[in-house]
N, C-alpha and C positions, 0 to 999 in steps of 0.2 A: 552539393556541398563541393568541397573541392580536392574529396577523393569518392571516389565508385566505391559502391557497396561491394556486398557479396556479387559475382557473376556467374556464379556457378552452383549450382545445388549440392556441389562436394565440398561446398569451405562453411564450415561452421564459426556462428556466432556465438559465445562464451558471458554467460552475464555473472558473475559471484558478487552475490547477497552475502553483505556482512553485517549481523547482529543476528538477535535470538527474536522469534515468534512472537515467545514470553513477554520483550517487552513492549511489543506492538499490543499487544492484549491488555496490559498494565495501563497506559496509557489511555487506549482506547475507553479503558474500566471510567479511568477518572474524568476525560472530556465527558463519557455519558454518562456519569454522578453528578461534575455542575452542572449542565445543561438542563439535565432533571431539575434538579433542585432549583434552578434560578427558571422555572419554568419553557423554560427553550426547546425550541424542536414540535417536531408534531410525530402522531402517531402514524403508523401506515399496516394495513392489512396485506400480512405475509403468506 
């Protein structure tokens, strides 16, 4: 890359996630329901 990343362990990388987990869950549920209704995907043993 153009710039070096962390060069010392004291340097901290910060990630600020914007949004709410509940939004991810809502979208995931809709995708799951649509895939199930259309017979898509496959069952895996967990």
